N, CA, C and O of each residue as an XYZ file, in Angstrom:
884
protein
N       0.991     -1.277     -0.016
C      -0.017     -0.115      0.114
C       0.704      0.749     -0.033
O       1.846      0.521      0.365
N       0.426      2.206     -0.683
C       1.389      3.274     -0.762
C       1.179      4.056      0.713
O       0.136      3.923      1.353
N       1.895      4.587      1.005
C       2.254      6.162      1.934
C       1.780      6.785      1.511
O       1.904      6.986      0.303
N       0.671      7.683      2.555
C       0.448      9.022      2.217
C       1.216      9.934      2.309
O       2.187      9.731      3.038
N       1.122     11.074      1.731
C       1.903     12.002      1.520
C       1.335     13.271      2.553
O       0.321     13.597      3.169
N       2.753     13.745      2.280
C       3.050     14.962      3.324
C       1.594     15.931      3.649
O       1.173     16.452      2.616
N       0.861     16.217      4.761
C      -0.106     17.107      4.641
C       0.545     18.830      4.571
O       1.415     19.333      5.280
N      -0.311     19.496      3.356
C       0.147     20.452      2.786
C      -0.413     21.152      3.769
O      -1.402     20.862      4.442
N       0.509     22.412      3.834
C       0.889     23.543      4.894
C      -0.083     24.960      4.399
O      -0.288     24.793      3.196
N      -0.559     25.893      4.724
C      -1.050     27.169      4.325
C       0.458     27.570      4.690
O       1.440     27.035      5.205
N       0.115     28.749      4.167
C       1.984     29.967      4.163
C       1.430     30.396      5.971
O       2.359     30.125      6.731
N       0.237     30.948      6.708
C       0.013     30.969      7.628
C       0.725     29.909      8.598
O       1.585     30.320      9.377
N       0.382     28.553      8.564
C       0.592     27.531      9.612
C       2.547     27.464      9.009
O       3.380     26.912      9.729
N       2.844     27.951      7.988
C       4.260     27.816      7.634
C       4.974     29.125      8.605
O       6.046     28.850      9.144
N       4.613     29.998      8.744
C       4.920     31.218      9.716
C       4.480     31.058     11.233
O       5.191     31.347     12.196
N       3.338     30.610     11.280
C       3.766     29.952     12.744
C       4.756     29.078     13.379
O       5.344     29.244     14.448
N       4.841     28.083     12.505
C       5.547     27.087     12.970
C       7.153     28.201     12.620
O       7.843     28.200     13.640
N       7.493     28.652     12.020
C       8.847     29.437     12.413
C       9.109     30.075     13.147
O      10.219     30.009     13.674
N       8.024     31.133     13.559
C       8.049     31.840     14.621
C       8.152     30.647     16.104
O       9.206     30.649     16.740
N       7.259     29.908     16.442
C       7.562     28.766     17.416
C       9.128     28.173     17.270
O       9.806     28.156     18.298
N       9.643     27.750     16.173
C      11.272     27.791     16.374
C      12.398     28.110     16.900
O      13.329     27.621     17.541
N      11.800     29.737     16.126
C      13.072     30.958     16.822
C      12.157     31.158     18.092
O      12.275     32.357     18.347
N      11.463     30.699     18.845
C      11.390     30.791     20.204
C      10.972     29.586     20.649
O       9.863     29.421     21.156
N      12.052     28.432     20.446
C      12.990     27.471     21.092
C      11.856     26.496     21.548
O      11.997     25.826     22.570
N      10.545     26.413     20.649
C       9.477     25.492     20.960
C      10.300     23.848     20.314
O      11.048     23.851     19.336
N      10.093     23.109     20.776
C       9.893     21.803     20.216
C       8.804     21.458     19.482
O       7.659     21.893     19.604
N       9.148     20.790     18.845
C       8.604     19.835     17.277
C       6.557     19.109     18.136
O       5.432     19.021     17.647
N       6.940     18.907     19.024
C       6.049     18.296     20.022
C       5.001     19.687     20.151
O       3.976     19.798     19.479
N       5.401     20.545     20.991
C       4.976     21.623     21.715
C       4.469     22.114     20.562
O       3.393     22.652     20.827
N       4.829     22.220     18.937
C       4.255     23.271     17.729
C       3.055     22.401     17.293
O       2.009     22.972     16.982
N       3.150     20.923     17.246
C       2.065     20.406     16.739
C       1.465     20.548     17.546
O       0.480     21.151     17.121
N       1.366     20.382     18.574
C       0.104     20.165     19.860
C      -0.930     21.811     19.618
O      -2.158     21.885     19.654
N       0.014     22.910     19.392
C      -0.738     24.169     19.720
C      -1.294     24.601     18.063
O      -2.164     25.463     17.938
N      -0.860     24.103     17.192
C      -1.347     24.485     15.860
C      -2.729     22.344     15.531
O      -3.575     22.128     14.664
N      -2.331     21.587     16.462
C      -2.955     21.256     15.472
C      -2.609     19.810     14.696
O      -3.231     18.812     14.332
N      -1.113     20.356     14.664
C      -0.744     19.390     13.377
C      -0.098     17.731     13.523
O       0.288     17.283     14.602
N      -0.082     17.283     12.782
C       1.152     15.759     13.455
C       2.385     16.653     13.655
O       2.869     17.753     13.390
N       2.559     15.657     14.200
C       4.175     16.273     14.648
C       5.434     15.679     13.508
O       6.427     16.363     13.261
N       5.224     14.475     12.960
C       5.889     14.848     11.311
C       5.704     15.795     10.488
O       6.664     15.942      9.731
N       4.713     16.620     10.297
C       3.996     17.100      9.729
C       4.717     18.915      9.682
O       4.699     19.801      8.828
N       5.443     18.770     11.450
C       5.290     20.043     11.453
C       7.217     19.982     11.260
O       7.801     21.024     10.959
N       8.049     18.601     11.486
C       8.727     18.387     11.522
C      10.102     18.671     10.223
O      11.330     18.598     10.269
N       9.398     18.911      9.467
C      10.109     19.442      7.978
C      10.258     20.388      7.987
O      11.347     20.924      8.193
N       8.943     21.089      7.710
C       9.514     23.016      8.519
C      10.308     23.627      9.503
O      10.822     24.746      9.497
N      10.347     22.440     10.631
C      10.929     23.178     11.698
C      12.624     22.824     11.298
O      13.603     23.459     11.691
N      12.610     21.556     10.355
C      14.271     21.364     10.375
C      14.754     22.714      9.537
O      15.654     23.459      9.925
N      14.080     22.871      8.462
C      14.520     23.764      7.673
C      14.660     25.332      8.332
O      15.441     26.262      8.128
N      13.834     25.191      8.965
C      14.005     26.619      9.784
C      14.811     26.900     10.832
O      14.887     28.004     11.371
N      15.564     25.695     11.210
C      16.276     25.378     12.270
C      17.803     25.272     11.474
O      18.844     25.376     12.123
N      17.800     25.105     10.342
C      18.969     25.305      9.447
C      19.592     26.743      9.408
O      19.025     27.709      8.897
N      21.089     26.781     10.137
C      22.026     28.156      9.983
C      22.718     28.514      9.385
O      23.925     28.351      9.203
N      21.495     29.415      8.767
C      22.009     30.743      7.707
C      22.413     30.058      5.935
O      22.777     30.739      4.976
N      22.172     28.367      5.970
C      21.819     27.678      4.501
C      21.009     27.905      3.968
O      20.002     28.466      4.402
N      21.288     27.385      2.407
C      20.323     28.067      1.839
C      18.777     26.937      2.186
O      18.975     26.102      3.068
N      17.680     26.932      1.678
C      16.443     25.952      1.315
C      16.674     24.527      1.118
O      16.675     24.230     -0.077
N      16.895     23.430      2.012
C      17.250     22.478      1.264
C      15.712     22.091     -0.029
O      14.529     22.038      0.307
N      16.156     21.922     -1.184
C      15.410     21.184     -2.124
C      14.384     20.354     -1.557
O      14.743     19.614     -0.641
N      12.913     20.318     -1.994
C      12.501     19.123     -1.954
C      12.387     18.069     -3.190
O      12.006     18.471     -4.290
N      12.726     16.723     -2.974
C      13.478     15.804     -3.797
C      12.030     14.577     -3.646
O      12.000     13.689     -4.498
N      11.099     14.595     -2.750
C      10.300     13.665     -3.136
C       8.891     13.688     -3.949
O       8.216     14.646     -4.325
N       8.713     12.450     -4.069
C       7.817     12.328     -6.124
C       8.347     12.001     -6.746
O       9.517     11.716     -6.489
N       7.895     11.868     -7.763
C       7.833     11.251     -8.685
C       9.389     12.402     -9.628
O       9.010     13.541     -9.900
N      10.485     12.168     -9.923
C      11.051     13.234    -10.914
C      10.801     13.813    -12.555
O      11.396     13.318    -13.512
N      10.123     14.591    -12.636
C      10.117     15.064    -14.131
C       9.964     14.023    -15.220
O      10.824     13.150    -15.339
N       9.184     14.060    -15.813
C       9.828     13.481    -17.418
C      10.443     13.525    -18.255
O      10.773     12.672    -19.080
N      10.796     15.103    -18.070
C      12.171     16.312    -19.441
C      12.629     17.208    -18.154
O      12.099     17.773    -17.197
N      14.068     16.978    -18.763
C      14.476     18.002    -17.644
C      14.562     19.487    -17.971
O      14.680     19.709    -19.177
N      14.534     20.436    -17.265
C      14.613     22.059    -18.060
C      14.951     22.412    -19.347
O      14.370     23.036    -20.235
N      16.807     21.472    -19.174
C      17.143     21.946    -20.752
C      16.194     20.620    -22.074
O      16.322     20.810    -23.283
N      15.631     19.823    -21.716
C      14.908     19.231    -22.669
C      13.580     19.919    -23.310
O      12.997     19.942    -24.394
N      13.462     20.396    -22.172
C      11.662     21.500    -22.055
C      12.555     22.887    -23.233
O      12.087     23.603    -24.119
N      13.557     22.790    -22.831
C      13.874     24.169    -23.892
C      13.803     23.516    -25.269
O      12.959     23.645    -26.155
N      15.010     22.716    -25.209
C      14.873     22.169    -26.358
C      13.825     22.341    -27.325
O      13.686     23.085    -28.296
N      12.787     21.008    -26.530
C      11.103     20.839    -27.152
C      10.278     22.195    -27.838
O       9.651     22.211    -28.897
N      10.474     23.204    -26.967
C       9.950     24.359    -27.841
C      10.942     24.882    -28.718
O      10.425     25.815    -29.334
N      12.346     24.685    -29.126
C      12.353     24.830    -29.816
C      12.728     24.349    -31.397
O      13.123     24.947    -32.398
N      12.287     22.518    -30.979
C      11.364     22.217    -31.656
C      10.553     22.533    -32.637
O      10.580     22.441    -33.865
N       9.598     23.048    -31.594
C       8.169     22.985    -31.896
C       7.950     24.170    -32.959
O       7.251     24.116    -33.970
N       8.878     25.486    -32.392
C       9.155     26.255    -33.016
C       9.477     26.066    -34.350
O       8.557     25.867    -35.143
N      10.588     26.092    -34.723
C      11.147     25.195    -36.033
C      10.950     24.390    -36.820
O      11.555     24.219    -37.879
N       9.877     23.665    -36.293
C       8.999     22.854    -37.254
C       7.461     23.294    -37.081
O       6.749     22.434    -37.599
N       6.671     24.403    -36.496
C       5.527     24.082    -35.908
C       4.219     23.395    -36.420
O       3.137     23.540    -35.851
N       4.434     22.517    -37.711
C       3.918     21.269    -38.344
C       4.224     20.203    -38.309
O       3.892     19.179    -38.906
N       4.713     20.384    -37.770
C       5.460     18.557    -37.162
C       4.464     18.096    -36.183
O       3.897     18.830    -35.373
N       4.218     16.311    -36.368
C       3.109     15.507    -35.381
C       4.092     15.177    -34.195
O       5.296     14.924    -34.226
N       3.054     15.271    -32.949
C       3.293     14.880    -32.563
C       4.994     13.884    -32.035
O       6.032     14.212    -31.460
N       4.472     12.653    -32.612
C       4.863     11.599    -32.981
C       6.699     12.229    -33.381
O       7.669     11.795    -32.758
N       6.813     13.259    -34.483
C       8.423     12.838    -35.147
C       8.480     14.089    -34.261
O       9.531     14.675    -34.518
N       7.840     14.674    -33.409
C       8.598     15.612    -32.136
C       9.652     14.629    -31.364
O      10.865     14.671    -31.154
N       8.390     13.550    -30.985
C       8.860     12.597    -30.067
C      10.516     11.833    -30.428
O      11.423     11.640    -29.618
N      10.498     11.534    -31.806
C      11.652     10.752    -32.581
C      12.426     11.832    -32.409
O      12.912     11.658    -31.291
N      12.906     13.016    -32.911
C      13.587     13.741    -32.748
C      14.014     14.480    -31.577
O      14.952     15.267    -31.704
N      13.141     14.249    -29.839
C      13.590     14.886    -28.997
C      14.562     13.608    -28.493
O      15.654     13.923    -28.022
N      14.243     12.288    -28.563
C      14.666     10.851    -28.070
C      16.378     11.428    -29.098
O      17.375     11.828    -28.497
N      16.290     11.305    -30.824
C      17.786     11.379    -30.854
C      18.692     12.094    -30.237
O      19.802     11.592    -30.055
N      18.394     13.494    -29.758
C      18.348     14.415    -29.047
C      19.116     14.046    -27.346
O      20.047     14.414    -26.630
N      18.104     13.186    -27.369
C      18.840     12.562    -25.467
C      19.142     11.840    -25.538
O      19.351     11.372    -24.418
N      19.482     11.003    -26.532
C      20.623      9.482    -26.836
C      22.046     10.139    -27.587
O      23.067      9.455    -27.660
N      22.013     10.869    -27.870
C      23.361     11.435    -28.463
C      23.901     12.576    -27.509
O      24.868     13.083    -28.079
N      23.634     13.290    -26.084
C      23.676     13.505    -25.459
C      25.062     12.900    -24.228
O      25.628     11.921    -24.714
N      25.487     13.196    -23.199
C      26.262     12.928    -22.695
C      25.968     11.590    -22.148
O      26.733     10.635    -22.286
N      24.450     11.528    -21.309
C      24.429     10.438    -21.193
C      24.857      9.271    -21.829
O      25.537      8.337    -21.405
N      24.144      9.561    -23.346
C      24.386      8.289    -24.210
C      23.088      7.801    -24.219
O      22.125      8.486    -23.872
N      22.996      6.380    -24.686
C      21.931      5.261    -24.733
C      21.279      5.199    -23.974
O      20.118      4.915    -24.269
N      21.660      5.444    -22.434
C      21.261      4.297    -21.107
C      20.018      5.162    -20.413
O      19.419      4.781    -19.407
N      19.679      6.671    -21.293
C      18.725      7.418    -20.958
C      17.039      6.629    -21.898
O      17.163      5.956    -22.921
N      16.458      6.754    -21.629
C      15.301      5.926    -22.189
C      14.781      6.809    -23.342
O      15.078      7.981    -23.108
N      14.076      6.658    -24.564
C      13.378      7.229    -25.361
C      12.267      8.080    -24.858
O      11.944      7.771    -23.711
N      11.688      8.915    -25.297
C      10.161      9.855    -24.476
C       9.372      9.738    -25.354
O       9.363     10.111    -26.527
N       8.402      8.966    -24.477
C       6.975      8.454    -25.664
C       6.363      9.494    -25.905
O       6.776     10.510    -25.345
N       5.103      9.603    -26.873
C       4.102     10.306    -27.367
C       3.682     11.109    -26.197
O       3.849     12.313    -25.998
N       3.117     10.234    -25.474
C       1.993     11.087    -24.776
C       2.721     11.819    -23.679
O       2.153     12.779    -23.159
N       3.928     11.461    -23.276
C       4.927     12.544    -22.472
C       5.341     14.033    -22.945
O       5.534     15.064    -22.300
N       5.426     13.603    -24.967
C       5.837     14.835    -25.383
C       4.163     15.545    -25.642
O       4.003     16.711    -25.279
N       3.191     14.926    -26.158
C       2.090     15.766    -25.749
C       1.924     16.438    -24.701
O       1.797     17.662    -24.746
N       1.901     15.875    -23.782
C       1.894     16.510    -22.074
C       2.556     17.663    -21.972
O       2.090     18.625    -21.361
N       3.887     17.671    -22.656
C       4.583     18.696    -22.007
C       4.398     19.562    -23.189
O       5.265     20.433    -23.107
N       3.920     19.682    -23.899
C       4.154     20.363    -25.618
C       2.528     21.684    -25.160
O       2.344     22.898    -25.071
N       1.824     20.534    -25.020
C       0.430     21.790    -24.127
C       1.189     22.756    -22.688
O       1.012     23.945    -22.423
N       1.962     21.840    -22.031
C       2.406     22.763    -20.682
C       2.897     23.778    -21.212
O       2.598     24.857    -20.701
N       3.689     23.766    -22.250
C       4.529     24.873    -22.774
C       3.583     25.888    -23.323
O       4.199     26.742    -23.961
N       2.094     26.116    -23.285
C       1.321     26.687    -23.756
C       0.922     26.665    -24.797
O       0.171     27.610    -25.038
N       1.178     25.550    -26.097
C       1.282     25.348    -27.502
C       0.025     24.256    -27.540
O       0.121     23.174    -26.961
N      -1.152     24.647    -28.276
C      -2.065     24.514    -28.427
C      -2.103     23.490    -30.372
O      -1.274     23.784    -31.233
N      -3.188     22.413    -30.606
C      -2.697     21.607    -32.119
C      -4.091     22.503    -32.594
O      -5.201     22.604    -32.072
N      -3.719     22.877    -33.371
C      -4.827     23.421    -34.401
C      -4.665     23.973    -35.787
O      -3.600     24.511    -36.092
N      -5.874     23.853    -36.841
C      -6.284     24.008    -37.382
C      -5.296     25.331    -38.396
O      -5.815     26.446    -38.453
N      -4.133     25.145    -39.021
C      -3.723     26.426    -39.420
C      -4.273     27.168    -40.014
O      -5.410     26.711    -40.129
N      -4.203     28.171    -40.551
C      -5.014     29.982    -41.266
C      -4.784     29.680    -42.334
O      -3.600     29.544    -42.642
N      -5.891     29.439    -43.391
C      -4.846     29.667    -45.241
C      -4.619     30.372    -45.780
O      -5.469     31.217    -45.500
N      -4.096     30.706    -46.376
C      -3.759     32.267    -47.379
C      -2.909     31.692    -48.906
O      -2.153     30.789    -49.263
N      -3.694     33.015    -49.522
C      -3.303     32.053    -50.723
C      -1.927     32.307    -50.878
O      -1.594     33.381    -50.377
N      -0.893     31.576    -51.484
C       0.446     31.100    -51.612
C       0.451     32.854    -52.408
O      -0.555     33.428    -52.824
N       1.824     33.379    -52.434
C       2.123     34.252    -52.981
C       3.928     34.153    -52.866
O       4.558     33.545    -52.000
N       4.365     34.775    -53.769
C       6.434     33.968    -54.105
C       6.666     35.019    -53.076
O       5.800     35.688    -52.512
N       7.882     35.069    -52.918
C       8.635     36.480    -52.626
C       8.568     37.328    -53.477
O       8.079     38.441    -53.281
N       9.027     36.950    -54.509
C       9.243     37.770    -55.840
C       7.828     38.923    -56.277
O       7.783     40.134    -56.494
N       6.982     38.024    -56.264
C       5.767     38.775    -55.985
C       5.107     39.847    -55.188
O       4.734     41.018    -55.261
N       5.176     38.585    -54.208
C       5.547     40.074    -52.488
C       6.358     41.894    -53.167
O       6.074     43.081    -53.005
N       7.248     41.243    -53.802
C       8.602     42.797    -54.186
C       7.298     43.398    -54.945
O       6.724     44.480    -54.822
N       7.066     42.340    -55.732
C       6.144     43.616    -57.131
C       5.023     44.450    -56.754
O       4.980     45.674    -56.878
N       4.068     43.655    -56.258
C       3.164     43.870    -55.529
C       3.577     45.501    -54.395
O       2.969     46.562    -54.252
N       4.463     45.132    -53.987
C       4.847     45.973    -52.625
C       5.402     47.657    -53.822
O       5.217     48.855    -53.606
N       5.951     47.081    -54.773
C       6.097     48.700    -55.550
C       5.033     49.318    -56.468
O       4.597     50.466    -56.560
N       4.825     48.449    -56.960
C       2.932     48.539    -57.507
C       2.147     49.502    -56.612
O       1.843     50.623    -57.022
N       1.821     49.067    -55.392
C       1.013     49.884    -54.167
C       1.808     50.877    -54.269
O       1.163     51.909    -54.456
N       3.381     51.114    -54.218
C       3.600     52.432    -53.733
C       3.769     53.541    -54.655
O       3.720     54.745    -54.407
N       3.982     52.930    -55.786
C       3.819     53.587    -57.173
C       2.499     53.843    -57.838
O       2.484     54.504    -58.876
N       1.490     53.415    -57.368
C       0.066     54.519    -57.528
C      -0.405     54.338    -55.986
O      -0.490     53.126    -55.788
N      -0.646     54.852    -55.157
C      -0.691     55.497    -53.741
C      -1.052     56.767    -53.798
O      -1.857     57.201    -52.974
N      -0.442     57.683    -54.916
C      -1.238     58.744    -54.976
C      -1.795     59.055    -55.812
O      -1.724     60.242    -56.132
N      -2.891     57.847    -56.825
C      -3.999     57.937    -57.128
C      -5.427     58.835    -56.265
O      -5.772     58.715    -55.089
N      -5.741     59.294    -56.829
C      -7.150     59.849    -56.284
C      -8.471     59.885    -57.371
O      -9.435     59.261    -56.929
N      -8.595     60.242    -58.145
C      -9.059     61.050    -58.853
C      -9.243     59.775    -60.064
O     -10.397     59.494    -60.388
N      -8.147     59.063    -60.680
C      -7.761     58.522    -61.481
C      -8.658     56.544    -61.472
O      -9.119     55.877    -62.398
N      -8.520     56.241    -59.858
C      -9.004     55.113    -59.739
C     -10.618     55.346    -59.994
O     -11.279     54.360    -59.667
N     -11.317     56.355    -60.467
C     -12.648     56.357    -60.944
C     -12.822     55.568    -62.642
O     -13.796     54.963    -63.092
N     -12.010     55.746    -63.040
C     -11.618     54.797    -64.366
C     -10.932     53.240    -64.222
O     -10.973     52.570    -65.254
N     -10.451     52.756    -63.298
C     -10.362     51.577    -63.573
C     -11.549     50.075    -63.222
O     -12.240     49.782    -62.246
N     -11.370     49.582    -64.227
C     -12.333     48.814    -63.950
C     -11.677     47.738    -63.263
O     -10.503     47.559    -63.585
N     -12.262     46.827    -62.213
C     -11.415     45.994    -61.654
C     -12.300     44.172    -61.579
O     -13.497     43.930    -61.735
N     -11.567     43.543    -61.395
C     -12.022     42.134    -61.249
C     -11.154     41.506    -61.212
O      -9.951     41.754    -61.295
N     -12.101     39.986    -60.986
C     -11.260     39.204    -59.842
C     -11.828     38.203    -59.709
O     -13.046     38.216    -59.885
N     -11.072     36.808    -59.304
C     -12.139     35.744    -59.586
C     -11.983     34.664    -57.916
O     -11.198     34.994    -57.027
N     -12.470     33.994    -57.862
C     -12.523     33.075    -56.729
C     -13.380     31.975    -57.006
O     -14.406     31.926    -57.686
N     -12.526     30.733    -56.089
C     -12.955     29.250    -56.830
C     -13.566     28.647    -55.354
O     -13.217     29.008    -54.231
N     -14.279     27.928    -55.599
C     -15.043     27.510    -54.619
C     -14.809     25.967    -53.974
O     -14.803     25.205    -54.941
N     -14.678     25.451    -53.136
C     -14.292     24.165    -52.666
C     -15.045     23.005    -52.458
O     -15.428     22.510    -51.399
N     -15.202     22.644    -53.598
C     -17.037     21.430    -53.261
C     -16.263     20.403    -52.351
O     -16.924     19.927    -51.428
N     -14.558     19.873    -52.519
C     -14.440     19.045    -50.957
C     -13.408     19.596    -50.267
O     -12.413     20.220    -50.637
N     -13.620     19.421    -49.706
C     -12.456     20.183    -48.872
C     -11.254     19.065    -48.079
O     -11.657     18.246    -47.253
N      -9.760     19.161    -48.453
C      -9.177     18.266    -48.366
C      -8.893     18.722    -47.046
O      -8.925     19.818    -46.486
N      -8.486     17.079    -46.583
C      -7.134     16.914    -45.051
C      -6.031     17.971    -45.371
O      -5.326     18.145    -46.365
N      -6.151     18.717    -43.981
C      -5.432     19.306    -43.605
C      -4.513     19.057    -42.344
O      -5.013     18.831    -41.242
N      -3.318     19.103    -42.526
C      -2.509     19.109    -41.041
C      -2.857     20.259    -40.042
O      -3.503     21.294    -40.206
N      -2.181     19.710    -38.889
C      -2.454     20.595    -37.690
C      -1.565     21.223    -37.572
O      -0.522     20.786    -38.059
N      -1.537     22.767    -36.757
C       0.152     23.009    -36.509
C       0.012     22.807    -35.065
O      -0.883     22.181    -34.496
N       1.241     23.558    -34.425
C       1.262     24.037    -32.933
C       1.374     24.895    -32.929
O       2.189     25.263    -33.775
N       0.672     26.160    -31.963
C       0.451     27.542    -32.105
C      -0.094     27.777    -30.932
O      -0.979     27.188    -30.311
N       0.987     29.364    -30.546
C       0.056     29.591    -29.048
C      -0.818     30.531    -29.026
O      -0.387     31.311    -29.876
N      -1.638     30.910    -28.665
C      -2.544     32.010    -28.484
C      -2.699     33.299    -28.990
O      -2.600     33.930    -27.938
N      -2.822     33.890    -29.601
C      -2.906     34.934    -30.903
C      -1.765     34.940    -31.732
O      -1.254     36.007    -32.074
N      -1.170     33.484    -32.207
C      -0.225     33.541    -33.044
C      -0.369     32.799    -33.996
O       0.493     32.099    -34.528
N      -2.274     32.989    -34.468
C      -2.705     32.318    -35.868
C      -2.110     32.364    -37.277
O      -1.628     31.559    -38.075
N      -2.348     33.577    -37.221
C      -2.047     34.706    -38.718
C      -0.196     34.984    -38.332
O       0.245     36.101    -38.602
N       0.515     34.209    -37.879
C       1.826     34.469    -37.648
C       1.934     33.686    -38.806
O       1.093     32.866    -39.175
N       3.596     34.113    -39.697
C       3.579     33.391    -41.265
C       4.273     31.685    -41.218
O       4.121     30.928    -42.177
N       4.793     31.400    -40.348
C       5.333     30.372    -39.421
C       4.072     29.094    -39.556
O       4.165     27.895    -39.819
N       2.790     30.060    -39.216
C       2.217     28.766    -38.827
C       0.898     28.336    -39.384
O       0.195     27.363    -39.111
N       0.644     29.983    -40.817
C      -0.130     29.044    -41.967
C       0.457     28.935    -43.261
O       1.430     29.353    -43.890
N      -0.997     27.860    -43.457
C      -1.052     27.083    -44.685
C      -0.541     27.356    -45.795
O      -0.153     28.523    -45.735
N      -0.390     27.044    -46.492
C      -0.264     27.772    -48.114
C      -1.064     27.238    -49.138
O      -0.673     26.157    -49.578
N      -2.281     27.808    -49.728
C      -3.436     26.844    -50.816
C      -2.475     27.877    -51.996
O      -1.874     28.949    -52.076
N      -2.801     26.826    -52.674
C      -2.956     26.723    -54.078
C      -4.085     26.356    -55.299
O      -5.052     25.639    -55.041
N      -3.896     26.837    -56.452
C      -4.997     26.776    -57.311
C      -5.124     25.578    -58.032
O      -6.130     25.604    -58.741
N      -4.516     24.599    -58.109
C      -4.512     23.186    -58.619
C      -4.606     22.036    -57.806
O      -4.226     22.149    -56.641
N      -5.098     20.803    -58.252
C      -5.099     19.395    -57.117
C      -6.554     20.329    -56.227
O      -6.428     20.662    -55.048
N      -7.619     20.581    -56.888
C      -8.581     20.829    -56.098
C      -9.861     20.481    -56.601
O      -9.964     20.548    -57.825
N     -10.724     20.175    -56.049
C     -12.063     20.173    -56.661
C     -13.076     21.196    -56.160
O     -13.622     21.359    -55.069
N     -13.149     21.903    -57.466
C     -13.320     23.152    -56.950
C     -14.516     24.259    -58.133
O     -14.432     23.883    -59.302
N     -15.338     25.258    -57.953
C     -16.160     25.720    -58.776
C     -15.314     27.427    -58.938
O     -15.222     28.363    -58.144
N     -14.992     27.300    -59.845
C     -14.564     28.636    -60.074
C     -15.744     29.898    -60.563
O     -16.670     29.637    -61.331
N     -15.532     31.175    -60.014
C     -16.191     32.011    -59.991
C     -15.219     33.523    -60.165
O     -14.235     33.844    -59.498
N     -15.875     34.277    -61.287
C     -15.391     35.764    -61.808
C     -16.330     37.004    -62.025
O     -17.401     36.790    -62.593
N     -15.995     38.401    -61.586
C     -16.249     39.287    -61.788
C     -15.747     40.550    -61.704
O     -14.748     40.822    -61.038
N     -16.448     41.430    -62.411
C     -15.437     42.687    -62.322
C     -16.530     43.893    -62.050
O     -17.718     43.631    -62.240
N     -16.074     45.462    -61.525
C     -17.150     46.392    -61.574
C     -16.069     47.560    -61.621
O     -14.846     47.415    -61.639
N     -16.967     49.038    -61.641
C     -16.209     50.003    -62.318
C     -16.659     51.109    -61.610
O     -17.880     51.226    -61.711
N     -16.010     52.158    -60.778
C     -17.048     53.162    -60.097
C     -18.090     53.793    -60.767
O     -19.318     53.875    -60.721
N     -17.017     54.264    -61.494
C     -18.763     55.124    -62.937
C     -19.640     54.295    -63.780
O     -19.329     53.197    -64.243
N     -20.537     54.785    -63.909
C     -21.417     54.095    -65.008
C     -21.688     52.521    -64.071
O     -21.876     51.469    -64.681
N     -21.672     52.574    -62.872
C     -21.983     51.148    -62.282
C     -22.318     50.327    -63.326
O     -23.445     50.234    -63.813
N     -21.279     49.697    -63.690
C     -21.528     49.244    -64.717
C     -20.619     47.502    -64.326
O     -19.450     47.588    -63.950
N     -20.918     46.832    -64.386
C     -20.276     45.381    -63.863
C     -20.437     44.528    -64.638
O     -21.013     44.747    -65.704
N     -19.870     43.084    -64.229
C     -20.008     41.508    -65.275
C     -19.834     40.515    -64.151
O     -19.447     40.791    -63.016
N     -20.055     39.726    -64.455
C     -20.011     38.436    -63.717
C     -20.283     36.750    -64.599
O     -21.130     36.483    -65.452
N     -19.500     36.090    -64.155
C     -19.113     34.364    -65.205
C     -19.300     34.220    -64.135
O     -19.359     34.950    -63.146
N     -19.464     32.582    -64.464
C     -19.636     31.396    -64.071
C     -18.293     30.266    -64.407
O     -18.342     29.971    -65.601
N     -17.294     29.665    -63.798
C     -16.784     28.571    -64.435
C     -17.132     27.148    -64.049
O     -17.996     26.886    -63.211
N     -16.248     26.028    -64.855
C     -16.671     24.863    -64.249
C     -15.631     24.327    -63.401
O     -14.563     24.882    -63.659
N     -15.563     23.726    -62.768
C     -14.660     22.858    -62.102
C     -13.593     23.040    -62.699
O     -12.583     22.424    -62.359
């Protein structure tokens, strides 16, 4: 049968034990005064009686599955490859663990441990926001075009605007991405979409400010 853990103490009880220790009270007297077990009082009293030394770390309980160094490495892995699955992350983390100083003596990291640790870092598995793919070269061209025409005012009234959109008939399966709150539209978390390889219906249209001239057309999949 597993033994019972130490009774948790409130900050007020801990302060009272320290004051009584400073007044040279015994553990039994402190326990009787506060209505606690003597074994519960003994731990806090021993720390309070230690002369000017640092408080001893409480190492009781099950050790953490991942060290602080491994948690930092885990955060780096997820940040570098936000679309990686939990299994892929666990495999890379295990490879780093076995290649460390401890060598192959360390066990591989289970997938469920990685999943719990990633959530503990404040990351959630979400469906990525979609954005039409624009190459870096076209980004530069669009910016240049916009700056060149930013002074237009009256001339825009004579420009005929046209565009087209495709509507999916069947939604393709999408991968999920690890992201923190407020980072949905971060560049690394976006899933680029393309106009090929999809079952869709295309729609196009155009308009001009003067003359109320409009055109609309429909295309097949």
